[in-house]
N, CA, C and O atoms as a CHARMM CRD file, in Angstrom:
* protein
*
  264
    1    1 UNK  N    -49.16600-109.90000  55.05100 PROA 1      0.00000
    2    1 UNK  CA   -48.88200-109.93800  53.63300 PROA 1      0.00000
    3    1 UNK  C    -49.87800-110.84000  52.90900 PROA 1      0.00000
    4    1 UNK  O    -50.32500-110.51700  51.80900 PROA 1      0.00000
    5    2 UNK  N    -50.22500-111.96600  53.52500 PROA 2      0.00000
    6    2 UNK  CA   -51.15800-112.89000  52.89200 PROA 2      0.00000
    7    2 UNK  C    -52.53000-112.24600  52.73700 PROA 2      0.00000
    8    2 UNK  O    -53.19100-112.39500  51.71000 PROA 2      0.00000
    9    3 UNK  N    -52.94600-111.52500  53.78100 PROA 3      0.00000
   10    3 UNK  CA   -54.24900-110.87100  53.72500 PROA 3      0.00000
   11    3 UNK  C    -54.29200-109.80700  52.62000 PROA 3      0.00000
   12    3 UNK  O    -55.29900-109.65400  51.92900 PROA 3      0.00000
   13    4 UNK  N    -53.19700-109.08600  52.46900 PROA 4      0.00000
   14    4 UNK  CA   -53.11000-108.06400  51.42300 PROA 4      0.00000
   15    4 UNK  C    -53.20500-108.69900  50.03600 PROA 4      0.00000
   16    4 UNK  O    -53.92900-108.20000  49.17400 PROA 4      0.00000
   17    5 UNK  N    -52.48600-109.78600  49.82000 PROA 5      0.00000
   18    5 UNK  CA   -52.52900-110.45200  48.51500 PROA 5      0.00000
   19    5 UNK  C    -53.90400-111.03800  48.21600 PROA 5      0.00000
   20    5 UNK  O    -54.37000-110.97800  47.07900 PROA 5      0.00000
   21    6 UNK  N    -54.55300-111.60300  49.22700 PROA 6      0.00000
   22    6 UNK  CA   -55.90600-112.13700  49.02700 PROA 6      0.00000
   23    6 UNK  C    -56.86900-111.01000  48.70900 PROA 6      0.00000
   24    6 UNK  O    -57.72000-111.15400  47.83100 PROA 6      0.00000
   25    7 UNK  N    -56.75000-109.88100  49.41400 PROA 7      0.00000
   26    7 UNK  CA   -57.62000-108.73100  49.15400 PROA 7      0.00000
   27    7 UNK  C    -57.40500-108.18800  47.75400 PROA 7      0.00000
   28    7 UNK  O    -58.37000-107.90500  47.04400 PROA 7      0.00000
   29    8 UNK  N    -56.14500-108.03700  47.34600 PROA 8      0.00000
   30    8 UNK  CA   -55.86500-107.54800  45.99000 PROA 8      0.00000
   31    8 UNK  C    -56.39100-108.52000  44.93400 PROA 8      0.00000
   32    8 UNK  O    -56.90400-108.09400  43.89900 PROA 8      0.00000
   33    9 UNK  N    -56.26700-109.81400  45.19000 PROA 9      0.00000
   34    9 UNK  CA   -56.80100-110.81100  44.26500 PROA 9      0.00000
   35    9 UNK  C    -58.30700-110.71700  44.13400 PROA 9      0.00000
   36    9 UNK  O    -58.84400-110.82100  43.03100 PROA 9      0.00000
   37   10 UNK  N    -58.99300-110.52100  45.24900 PROA 10     0.00000
   38   10 UNK  CA   -60.45700-110.37400  45.20500 PROA 10     0.00000
   39   10 UNK  C    -60.87100-109.10200  44.47300 PROA 10     0.00000
   40   10 UNK  O    -61.84900-109.09900  43.72500 PROA 10     0.00000
   41   11 UNK  N    -60.12500-108.02500  44.69300 PROA 11     0.00000
   42   11 UNK  CA   -60.42500-106.76800  43.98700 PROA 11     0.00000
   43   11 UNK  C    -60.24100-106.95100  42.48600 PROA 11     0.00000
   44   11 UNK  O    -61.06900-106.48900  41.70100 PROA 11     0.00000
   45   12 UNK  N    -59.17200-107.61700  42.08100 PROA 12     0.00000
   46   12 UNK  CA   -58.95000-107.86500  40.64900 PROA 12     0.00000
   47   12 UNK  C    -60.02900-108.77900  40.07100 PROA 12     0.00000
   48   12 UNK  O    -60.46400-108.58400  38.93600 PROA 12     0.00000
   49   13 UNK  N    -60.46000-109.77000  40.84000 PROA 13     0.00000
   50   13 UNK  CA   -61.52100-110.65800  40.38500 PROA 13     0.00000
   51   13 UNK  C    -62.82300-109.89500  40.18700 PROA 13     0.00000
   52   13 UNK  O    -63.50200-110.07400  39.17500 PROA 13     0.00000
   53   14 UNK  N    -63.17100-109.05200  41.14200 PROA 14     0.00000
   54   14 UNK  CA   -64.39800-108.25800  41.03300 PROA 14     0.00000
   55   14 UNK  C    -64.29800-107.28600  39.86000 PROA 14     0.00000
   56   14 UNK  O    -65.26400-107.11600  39.11600 PROA 14     0.00000
   57   15 UNK  N    -63.13900-106.64500  39.68800 PROA 15     0.00000
   58   15 UNK  CA   -62.95300-105.72100  38.56200 PROA 15     0.00000
   59   15 UNK  C    -63.06000-106.46100  37.23000 PROA 15     0.00000
   60   15 UNK  O    -63.61500-105.93000  36.26900 PROA 15     0.00000
   61   16 UNK  N    -62.53500-107.67600  37.16900 PROA 16     0.00000
   62   16 UNK  CA   -62.62600-108.47000  35.94400 PROA 16     0.00000
   63   16 UNK  C    -64.05600-108.85600  35.62100 PROA 16     0.00000
   64   16 UNK  O    -64.46300-108.82900  34.46000 PROA 16     0.00000
   65   17 UNK  N    -64.81500-109.21000  36.63500 PROA 17     0.00000
   66   17 UNK  CA   -66.21600-109.57400  36.40400 PROA 17     0.00000
   67   17 UNK  C    -67.06800-108.35600  36.03900 PROA 17     0.00000
   68   17 UNK  O    -68.03900-108.47200  35.29200 PROA 17     0.00000
   69   18 UNK  N    -66.70100-107.20300  36.56500 PROA 18     0.00000
   70   18 UNK  CA   -67.47000-105.98500  36.30600 PROA 18     0.00000
   71   18 UNK  C    -66.93200-105.20000  35.10600 PROA 18     0.00000
   72   18 UNK  O    -67.39000-104.08700  34.84900 PROA 18     0.00000
   73   19 UNK  N    -65.97900-105.75600  34.37700 PROA 19     0.00000
   74   19 UNK  CA   -65.33800-105.02400  33.28300 PROA 19     0.00000
   75   19 UNK  C    -66.31200-104.48300  32.22800 PROA 19     0.00000
   76   19 UNK  O    -66.10400-103.36200  31.76500 PROA 19     0.00000
   77   20 UNK  N    -67.36300-105.21000  31.82100 PROA 20     0.00000
   78   20 UNK  CA   -68.27400-104.63600  30.82900 PROA 20     0.00000
   79   20 UNK  C    -68.89200-103.30400  31.27300 PROA 20     0.00000
   80   20 UNK  O    -69.18300-102.44500  30.44000 PROA 20     0.00000
   81   21 UNK  N    -69.08800-103.13900  32.56100 PROA 21     0.00000
   82   21 UNK  CA   -69.64400-101.88600  33.06800 PROA 21     0.00000
   83   21 UNK  C    -68.55100-100.87800  33.37900 PROA 21     0.00000
   84   21 UNK  O    -68.76300 -99.67600  33.22000 PROA 21     0.00000
   85   22 UNK  N    -67.39400-101.33900  33.81700 PROA 22     0.00000
   86   22 UNK  CA   -66.30200-100.43800  34.17300 PROA 22     0.00000
   87   22 UNK  C    -65.70500 -99.72500  32.96600 PROA 22     0.00000
   88   22 UNK  O    -65.25700 -98.58400  33.07800 PROA 22     0.00000
   89   23 UNK  N    -65.69600-100.38200  31.82600 PROA 23     0.00000
   90   23 UNK  CA   -65.07600 -99.73500  30.66500 PROA 23     0.00000
   91   23 UNK  C    -65.91800 -98.58900  30.11300 PROA 23     0.00000
   92   23 UNK  O    -65.43800 -97.79400  29.30500 PROA 23     0.00000
   93   24 UNK  N    -67.16800 -98.50600  30.54700 PROA 24     0.00000
   94   24 UNK  CA   -68.01200 -97.37300  30.13800 PROA 24     0.00000
   95   24 UNK  C    -67.70100 -96.11100  30.92700 PROA 24     0.00000
   96   24 UNK  O    -68.12400 -95.02200  30.54000 PROA 24     0.00000
   97   25 UNK  N    -66.96400 -96.24300  32.03400 PROA 25     0.00000
   98   25 UNK  CA   -66.57800 -95.08100  32.81800 PROA 25     0.00000
   99   25 UNK  C    -65.57100 -94.25200  32.03400 PROA 25     0.00000
  100   25 UNK  O    -64.82900 -94.79800  31.21700 PROA 25     0.00000
  101   26 UNK  N    -65.53100 -92.94600  32.26600 PROA 26     0.00000
  102   26 UNK  CA   -64.66700 -92.09000  31.44800 PROA 26     0.00000
  103   26 UNK  C    -63.19300 -92.11000  31.82700 PROA 26     0.00000
  104   26 UNK  O    -62.43300 -91.27700  31.33200 PROA 26     0.00000
  105   27 UNK  N    -62.75500 -93.03800  32.69200 PROA 27     0.00000
  106   27 UNK  CA   -61.34000 -93.06200  33.06700 PROA 27     0.00000
  107   27 UNK  C    -60.47900 -93.34900  31.84400 PROA 27     0.00000
  108   27 UNK  O    -60.78000 -94.24500  31.05400 PROA 27     0.00000
  109   28 UNK  N    -59.41100 -92.58500  31.69700 PROA 28     0.00000
  110   28 UNK  CA   -58.54000 -92.68500  30.54100 PROA 28     0.00000
  111   28 UNK  C    -58.93300 -91.72000  29.43700 PROA 28     0.00000
  112   28 UNK  O    -58.21500 -91.56400  28.44900 PROA 28     0.00000
  113   29 UNK  N    -60.07700 -91.07400  29.61300 PROA 29     0.00000
  114   29 UNK  CA   -60.55100 -90.09000  28.63200 PROA 29     0.00000
  115   29 UNK  C    -60.97200 -88.79900  29.32700 PROA 29     0.00000
  116   29 UNK  O    -61.81600 -88.05900  28.82100 PROA 29     0.00000
  117   30 UNK  N    -60.38700 -88.53600  30.47600 PROA 30     0.00000
  118   30 UNK  CA   -60.72100 -87.33200  31.22900 PROA 30     0.00000
  119   30 UNK  C    -60.02000 -86.11900  30.63400 PROA 30     0.00000
  120   30 UNK  O    -58.98900 -86.26200  29.97600 PROA 30     0.00000
  121   31 UNK  N    -60.56800 -84.92200  30.85700 PROA 31     0.00000
  122   31 UNK  CA   -59.85900 -83.71900  30.41900 PROA 31     0.00000
  123   31 UNK  C    -58.49500 -83.64800  31.10800 PROA 31     0.00000
  124   31 UNK  O    -58.40600 -83.81300  32.32500 PROA 31     0.00000
  125   32 UNK  N    -57.47200 -83.41100  30.36100 PROA 32     0.00000
  126   32 UNK  CA   -56.11900 -83.36400  30.90000 PROA 32     0.00000
  127   32 UNK  C    -55.31100 -84.60300  30.56800 PROA 32     0.00000
  128   32 UNK  O    -54.08400 -84.58600  30.67200 PROA 32     0.00000
  129   33 UNK  N    -55.97800 -85.68000  30.17100 PROA 33     0.00000
  130   33 UNK  CA   -55.27100 -86.87500  29.73800 PROA 33     0.00000
  131   33 UNK  C    -54.66200 -86.60100  28.36400 PROA 33     0.00000
  132   33 UNK  O    -55.29500 -85.99000  27.50300 PROA 33     0.00000
  133   34 UNK  N    -53.44700 -87.05600  28.17600 PROA 34     0.00000
  134   34 UNK  CA   -52.72100 -86.78900  26.93200 PROA 34     0.00000
  135   34 UNK  C    -52.95600 -87.93700  25.96400 PROA 34     0.00000
  136   34 UNK  O    -52.71700 -89.09900  26.29200 PROA 34     0.00000
  137   35 UNK  N    -53.42200 -87.60300  24.77600 PROA 35     0.00000
  138   35 UNK  CA   -53.64500 -88.60900  23.73900 PROA 35     0.00000
  139   35 UNK  C    -53.23200 -88.01000  22.40400 PROA 35     0.00000
  140   35 UNK  O    -53.85100 -87.06300  21.92000 PROA 35     0.00000
  141   36 UNK  N    -52.18900 -88.56400  21.81500 PROA 36     0.00000
  142   36 UNK  CA   -51.65900 -88.06500  20.54800 PROA 36     0.00000
  143   36 UNK  C    -51.82900 -89.15600  19.49300 PROA 36     0.00000
  144   36 UNK  O    -51.39800 -90.29400  19.68000 PROA 36     0.00000
  145   37 UNK  N    -52.46400 -88.78800  18.38700 PROA 37     0.00000
  146   37 UNK  CA   -52.65300 -89.73300  17.28600 PROA 37     0.00000
  147   37 UNK  C    -52.07300 -89.10000  16.03000 PROA 37     0.00000
  148   37 UNK  O    -52.47500 -88.01100  15.61900 PROA 37     0.00000
  149   38 UNK  N    -51.13200 -89.79300  15.43700 PROA 38     0.00000
  150   38 UNK  CA   -50.54000 -89.35500  14.17200 PROA 38     0.00000
  151   38 UNK  C    -50.51400 -90.54000  13.23400 PROA 38     0.00000
  152   38 UNK  O    -50.82300 -91.66000  13.64100 PROA 38     0.00000
  153   39 UNK  N    -50.16100 -90.31800  12.02000 PROA 39     0.00000
  154   39 UNK  CA   -50.12300 -91.38200  11.02900 PROA 39     0.00000
  155   39 UNK  C    -49.16400 -92.49000  11.46200 PROA 39     0.00000
  156   39 UNK  O    -47.95900 -92.26800  11.57700 PROA 39     0.00000
  157   40 UNK  N    -49.70100 -93.66600  11.69600 PROA 40     0.00000
  158   40 UNK  CA   -48.90100 -94.81400  12.08700 PROA 40     0.00000
  159   40 UNK  C    -48.40400 -94.77400  13.53300 PROA 40     0.00000
  160   40 UNK  O    -47.53800 -95.56500  13.90700 PROA 40     0.00000
  161   41 UNK  N    -48.94200 -93.85900  14.35200 PROA 41     0.00000
  162   41 UNK  CA   -48.45000 -93.71700  15.71000 PROA 41     0.00000
  163   41 UNK  C    -49.57200 -93.26100  16.61700 PROA 41     0.00000
  164   41 UNK  O    -50.35800 -92.38600  16.25400 PROA 41     0.00000
  165   42 UNK  N    -49.64800 -93.84900  17.79100 PROA 42     0.00000
  166   42 UNK  CA   -50.63400 -93.44300  18.78600 PROA 42     0.00000
  167   42 UNK  C    -49.97200 -93.49400  20.16200 PROA 42     0.00000
  168   42 UNK  O    -49.32000 -94.47900  20.50700 PROA 42     0.00000
  169   43 UNK  N    -50.14300 -92.43100  20.94300 PROA 43     0.00000
  170   43 UNK  CA   -49.56600 -92.35500  22.27700 PROA 43     0.00000
  171   43 UNK  C    -50.63200 -91.86300  23.23700 PROA 43     0.00000
  172   43 UNK  O    -51.30100 -90.86500  22.97200 PROA 43     0.00000
  173   44 UNK  N    -50.78900 -92.56000  24.34700 PROA 44     0.00000
  174   44 UNK  CA   -51.77400 -92.18200  25.34300 PROA 44     0.00000
  175   44 UNK  C    -51.13200 -92.19100  26.71900 PROA 44     0.00000
  176   44 UNK  O    -50.50100 -93.17500  27.10500 PROA 44     0.00000
  177   45 UNK  N    -51.28800 -91.10300  27.46000 PROA 45     0.00000
  178   45 UNK  CA   -50.80200 -91.01800  28.83000 PROA 45     0.00000
  179   45 UNK  C    -51.89500 -90.39100  29.68200 PROA 45     0.00000
  180   45 UNK  O    -52.05000 -89.17000  29.68900 PROA 45     0.00000
  181   46 UNK  N    -52.65300 -91.21000  30.39900 PROA 46     0.00000
  182   46 UNK  CA   -53.78400 -90.70100  31.19100 PROA 46     0.00000
  183   46 UNK  C    -53.32600 -90.11500  32.53100 PROA 46     0.00000
  184   46 UNK  O    -53.54800 -90.72000  33.58000 PROA 46     0.00000
  185   47 UNK  N    -52.69800 -88.95800  32.50000 PROA 47     0.00000
  186   47 UNK  CA   -52.10900 -88.37500  33.70600 PROA 47     0.00000
  187   47 UNK  C    -53.16100 -87.98900  34.73400 PROA 47     0.00000
  188   47 UNK  O    -52.95100 -88.22300  35.92400 PROA 47     0.00000
  189   48 UNK  N    -54.27600 -87.41100  34.32700 PROA 48     0.00000
  190   48 UNK  CA   -55.32500 -87.02100  35.26700 PROA 48     0.00000
  191   48 UNK  C    -55.97700 -88.25700  35.86400 PROA 48     0.00000
  192   48 UNK  O    -56.28400 -88.27400  37.05700 PROA 48     0.00000
  193   49 UNK  N    -56.19100 -89.27400  35.07400 PROA 49     0.00000
  194   49 UNK  CA   -56.74700 -90.52300  35.57600 PROA 49     0.00000
  195   49 UNK  C    -55.80300 -91.13500  36.60500 PROA 49     0.00000
  196   49 UNK  O    -56.25500 -91.63100  37.63700 PROA 49     0.00000
  197   50 UNK  N    -54.50800 -91.10800  36.33900 PROA 50     0.00000
  198   50 UNK  CA   -53.53500 -91.64000  37.29400 PROA 50     0.00000
  199   50 UNK  C    -53.57100 -90.86100  38.60600 PROA 50     0.00000
  200   50 UNK  O    -53.48500 -91.45400  39.68100 PROA 50     0.00000
  201   51 UNK  N    -53.69800 -89.55200  38.52700 PROA 51     0.00000
  202   51 UNK  CA   -53.76100 -88.74200  39.73800 PROA 51     0.00000
  203   51 UNK  C    -55.01600 -89.05600  40.55500 PROA 51     0.00000
  204   51 UNK  O    -54.94900 -89.15700  41.78000 PROA 51     0.00000
  205   52 UNK  N    -56.15000 -89.20800  39.88600 PROA 52     0.00000
  206   52 UNK  CA   -57.39700 -89.52100  40.59000 PROA 52     0.00000
  207   52 UNK  C    -57.32500 -90.89500  41.23900 PROA 52     0.00000
  208   52 UNK  O    -57.72600 -91.05600  42.39100 PROA 52     0.00000
  209   53 UNK  N    -56.82600 -91.87500  40.52100 PROA 53     0.00000
  210   53 UNK  CA   -56.69100 -93.22300  41.08400 PROA 53     0.00000
  211   53 UNK  C    -55.73700 -93.19800  42.27400 PROA 53     0.00000
  212   53 UNK  O    -55.99400 -93.86200  43.27800 PROA 53     0.00000
  213   54 UNK  N    -54.65100 -92.44900  42.18200 PROA 54     0.00000
  214   54 UNK  CA   -53.69300 -92.35200  43.27100 PROA 54     0.00000
  215   54 UNK  C    -54.32500 -91.73200  44.51500 PROA 54     0.00000
  216   54 UNK  O    -54.11700 -92.22500  45.62400 PROA 54     0.00000
  217   55 UNK  N    -55.08600 -90.66900  44.34400 PROA 55     0.00000
  218   55 UNK  CA   -55.73600 -90.02100  45.48500 PROA 55     0.00000
  219   55 UNK  C    -56.76200 -90.95400  46.11900 PROA 55     0.00000
  220   55 UNK  O    -56.82600 -91.05700  47.34400 PROA 55     0.00000
  221   56 UNK  N    -57.55900 -91.63000  45.31000 PROA 56     0.00000
  222   56 UNK  CA   -58.58000 -92.54300  45.84100 PROA 56     0.00000
  223   56 UNK  C    -57.91800 -93.69100  46.60400 PROA 56     0.00000
  224   56 UNK  O    -58.35600 -94.02900  47.70400 PROA 56     0.00000
  225   57 UNK  N    -56.87800 -94.29000  46.04000 PROA 57     0.00000
  226   57 UNK  CA   -56.19800 -95.38300  46.72600 PROA 57     0.00000
  227   57 UNK  C    -55.52400 -94.91900  48.01300 PROA 57     0.00000
  228   57 UNK  O    -55.53400 -95.63900  49.01100 PROA 57     0.00000
  229   58 UNK  N    -54.94400 -93.72900  47.99900 PROA 58     0.00000
  230   58 UNK  CA   -54.33300 -93.17900  49.20400 PROA 58     0.00000
  231   58 UNK  C    -55.37100 -92.98100  50.29500 PROA 58     0.00000
  232   58 UNK  O    -55.12600 -93.32700  51.45100 PROA 58     0.00000
  233   59 UNK  N    -56.52000 -92.43100  49.94800 PROA 59     0.00000
  234   59 UNK  CA   -57.57900 -92.22900  50.93700 PROA 59     0.00000
  235   59 UNK  C    -58.11900 -93.55400  51.47000 PROA 59     0.00000
  236   59 UNK  O    -58.37400 -93.68300  52.66800 PROA 59     0.00000
  237   60 UNK  N    -58.29300 -94.53100  50.59600 PROA 60     0.00000
  238   60 UNK  CA   -58.77600 -95.84100  51.03900 PROA 60     0.00000
  239   60 UNK  C    -57.78300 -96.51200  51.98300 PROA 60     0.00000
  240   60 UNK  O    -58.17600 -97.04100  53.02300 PROA 60     0.00000
  241   61 UNK  N    -56.51100 -96.49300  51.62900 PROA 61     0.00000
  242   61 UNK  CA   -55.50300 -97.09500  52.49500 PROA 61     0.00000
  243   61 UNK  C    -55.40100 -96.35900  53.82100 PROA 61     0.00000
  244   61 UNK  O    -55.24900 -96.99000  54.86700 PROA 61     0.00000
  245   62 UNK  N    -55.48200 -95.04800  53.79400 PROA 62     0.00000
  246   62 UNK  CA   -55.46600 -94.27000  55.03000 PROA 62     0.00000
  247   62 UNK  C    -56.66000 -94.61500  55.89800 PROA 62     0.00000
  248   62 UNK  O    -56.52900 -94.75800  57.11400 PROA 62     0.00000
  249   63 UNK  N    -57.82200 -94.74900  55.28100 PROA 63     0.00000
  250   63 UNK  CA   -59.04000 -95.05800  56.02500 PROA 63     0.00000
  251   63 UNK  C    -58.97500 -96.45200  56.65400 PROA 63     0.00000
  252   63 UNK  O    -59.36600 -96.61800  57.80900 PROA 63     0.00000
  253   64 UNK  N    -58.49300 -97.45000  55.92200 PROA 64     0.00000
  254   64 UNK  CA   -58.46500 -98.81100  56.43100 PROA 64     0.00000
  255   64 UNK  C    -57.34700 -99.03300  57.46300 PROA 64     0.00000
  256   64 UNK  O    -57.42400 -99.97800  58.24800 PROA 64     0.00000
  257   65 UNK  N    -56.33700 -98.20200  57.47600 PROA 65     0.00000
  258   65 UNK  CA   -55.26200 -98.36300  58.45000 PROA 65     0.00000
  259   65 UNK  C    -55.59900 -97.71400  59.78900 PROA 65     0.00000
  260   65 UNK  O    -54.92300 -97.96800  60.78700 PROA 65     0.00000
  261   66 UNK  N    -56.63400 -96.88100  59.81900 PROA 66     0.00000
  262   66 UNK  CA   -57.02400 -96.23200  61.08300 PROA 66     0.00000
  263   66 UNK  C    -57.76400 -97.16900  61.90000 PROA 66     0.00000
  264   66 UNK  O    -58.18600 -96.82700  63.00400 PROA 66     0.00000
């Protein structure tokens, strides 16, 4: 458990340091992501981005557990 928390902390630290470059990636604006803008209201649900992140994390965890 300690190793997992340290690894997640390092990943978050690296993502935070790389944020200026990461925000240029199209995640959250992929085709299929739901974004509704109306007067005084905005709703965003990045469903395709969530699916891609889920698949990538599943593959990474599967790979590291072997």
